[in-house]
N, C-alpha and C positions, 0 to 999 in steps of 0.2 A: 299166422304162425302158430305152430303147436304150442299149447300152454305148458307142455312138459319139456320143451326144447330149450336150447340156449337163447340168450345168455343166462348163465348161472353166476350169481354174485355172492360173495361173502358179505355179511352185514354185521355192523357193530351191535352187540347185545343190548346196550343201554339205549341207543337212539334209533336203531334200525336202519341207519344210513349205510350206503354201500362202502365197503372197505376194499378198495381196488387191488391192493397188493396182497391180500390174504386169499387163502384157498377156500372155495365154497364148501360148506359142510356136506352137501349132496355128493360132491366129488370125493371128499375125504372118506366118506362112509360107503362109497359105491362097492357093492359086493364083489365084483370081479377084481377090483384093485386091492381090496382087503385080502381076498383069497391068495393073490399072488405076491402080497407084501410090497406093492408099489405105492409109494408115498409121494403125492404131488408136492412140489416144493416152491415152484415159481410160476407166476403168470407169464404167458407168452403173448397171447392175444386175450386180454381180460374178458372173462365171461364165456370164452369159447375154447381156448387152447392153453394147456398148462404143461409144464415139464416136471419130470421126476429126476433130479440130478443127485448123484452121489459119487464119492471118490472110489468106492470099493464095490458098488453094485451096478447092474445094468441101468443105463439111463434111458428114459422114455420121453416121448412127446405124446400127450393125451389130448385128443380132440373130442369135444362133446358134439355128437352128430345132430344136425338139424333135420328132422324127419319131413320137413316141408320141401326139402331139396332132393335131388336125385343122387346125392353123394353115397348114401348107404347102398343103393342098388348098383351103382357103378363099381364101387369097391368089391361088392359081392361077386360081380361078373369078372373083374380083372384078377382077383385073387384066386379064382378057380382055374385060371389059365397058367400055362407053363411060365414060371417066373424068370426064365432065362431070356436074354435079349432075343428079339426086339421089344420085349415087355419091360418097360422101365418104371413099373409101379413099385413103390417102396414096400417090401414085405412087411406086413403088419397084421394085427388081429382085431376082430370086431368082438366086443364083449357080448357074452351070451346071457347075461342076466341084468336086470335093472335097465335104465335108459341106455341105448346103444352108445358105446364109446369106441373110438378108433385108437388103438394102442400101438404106437409106432416106435421103432428105434430112434433114439436121439442122435442125429449126425452132427459132428462137431464143426464141419466147415463146408465151404462152397467150392473153392478151387483146390486142385490137387498139386499144383505146381509149387514146390518148395524151394527150388533153386532157380536163379536167374537164367541159367542155361536151358532150363526146361520150358521157359516161356518163349516159345517160337511159334511161327504160323502153323507148322505141321501139327504140333501138339494141341494148340488151341482149336484148330479145325477138327481134330480128332475128338476133342471134348464136345464140341458143338454137334458133330455128326451123331453122337449118342442122343442129343436132344431131339434132332430131327427124326431119328429112328423111333424114339418113343412117341413123338407126335404122329408119325405115320402109322404106328401100331394102333394108337387110339382111333385114328380116322378109319382104319381098316375094320374096326369094330363099331363104326358109326357113332363114335363118341367125340364130341368137341370139348376141349378143356375150357376155353373161353376166358381164362384169366392167367395165361402163361406169362410169367415175369421172373426176374432173377430170384425173388424170394420163394418161388414155387418150384425151383430147380435146385436139387441138392446133389452133392458128390460124397460118396462114402470114402473115408480115410482108413488106412490100415489099422489105426488104433480103435476105430469103431467096431472092428471084428472081434475085439477082446470079449465083449459080452453078447455080441450079435453075429455069430458065425454064419448065419443064413444070408447076410448081405455080402456084396462083392466089392472089394476095394477098388477104387477108381471108377466105379460105375455111377452114371448119372441116374437120379431118381426124380420123377415128376410127382408132385404132391398137390393136395388141395383141390378137390373136385366139387366144392360146395356150390359153385355156379355153373358147373358143367352140364351138358345136355346129351341125352341119348336121342339120336335123330332117325327119322324114317328112311332117309336117303343118304347115300354116300357121297364122297367128293366128286365133283363134276355133275351132280344131279340136284343137290340140295340148294334151295333158294335162300335168300336172306331171311334172317330172323331178327327179332329185337334183342340187342345186346344187353346183358346184365351190367351191373356196376363192375368196372374193371380197374385194375391198377395202372394199366397203360391206356392213355387217352386215345380215343378213335381219331382218325384224321378228319379234319374239317368238321368236327362235331357230329359225325354221323351216328345215328342211333340204330340203323339196320345194316346188317352185314352178313354175307355168306359166312357161316360159322367156321367152316374149315379154312377159308381164306383168312379169317380173323386170327386163327391160331398161327398161321404162317407169318402174318404181319407182326404179331407179338414176338414170334421166334426171331425175326430180324432184329428187333429191339434188344432181345436177350443177347444175341451175338454181339451187338454193339457194346453192350455192358461188359461182356467177356473180353472183348478187344481192349477196351479202355482199362480194364483191371490188369491185363496181362501183357500187352504188346506196346507199351509206351515207347520203347526204343527199337522195336523191330519193324522193318519195312512191311507193313501189313495191308498193302493196297488190295491184295487178293481177297482177304477176309472182309475188308470194308466194302468193297464192290459187291461181294456176295450178299452181305447184310442189306445193302440198299436194294438189291434185286428182290429180296424177300419182302422188304417193306413195300416196294412197288410204287407205281404211279397211280394213285387212286382215281377211278373214273366213275364212282358212285353207282356200281352195278346193282340192279334190283334183283336180278335172277342169279344164276351161277356166276361167280366172280372170275374175271380173267385178268385182273390187275397184277397178279403175282403167281408164281408156280404153286402146284400142289406140294404137299409135304413129300410125297413119293418122288416127284421130279426133282425137288430141291435136294433130297438125300442122294439121288443118283448123280447129280451134277457135282455136289460137294465131294463125293467119293473120288471123282476124277480130279478135281482141283487139289485135293489133299495129296494125291500121287504126284501131281505137277509141283506142288510146294516142296515135297520131299526131294524130287529130282533137282529142283533149283538149289535147295540147301546143300545137297550133296555135291553139286557142281562147284559151288563156292568153296566148299571145304577142299575139294580136289585141287582147284586152282590155287588155293593158298598153300597147299603142300607142295605143289609143283614149283610155285614161285619161290618158296623158301629153299627148295632143293637147288634150283638154278642159281639163286643168289650165293649159296654156300659153294657150289661148284665153280662159279666164276669169281669167287673171292670178293663178293660185294658185301659181305656181312661178317 
């Protein structure tokens, strides 16, 4: 690990012990943060990620980049590309002086559904479609995220645009590439690699996985999380069945994995399923209107 890299800790001046809830002096005095008037206020991931929160100023998340990983190189690649979809990289800046920092807009939430009426299969599948679109985009650039999980998928809210007009309300953003890999081969060609430490446990304790297939496996678990958070009372069998298809039936593939679809295939199928979900929902609404009209016509209500 680079001696200059994270974790950075604040220490008590009298004892030298780590003060976990304070801001490291190196971060407080970082030249790029001082130049921009960004003041870190709270630890997010102690030693690695901090937030700068204020009621009247732009809010940021600040990540101390580990130069022993590929995260800096990956962000440099992704940020040079068109930020419009299918690119779901959170627009951010890489500090140009001192140790490299990633300076990102602080997003206030995860789900965009504020009303119960918005929490339906069609909208949930639309949200997840963005996740798959982002994963497919990474894979098309031969990048495997390798740690896709609910905490690494964010959604921009309208209030986030107040200080960060370059982000898009309702858009899904994929973050945290510290364990990600740039690969020599694309989906359907890349063989298994040794998995890094991940937030989602591999099936059957596997340590080697096709990296692109691993991202799809994790995406299935992300969808299950979205379903649980948003579709408690909605008949969500389509979404649940789709999530299980992504998770797949693991067969311990050593080479290219065929236990689950590619991100591209999953995105194509989900696009069709979402249309069917909309048609089904519309049919129920039409039937309800017709039934109500007939009841009034026949004097039954």
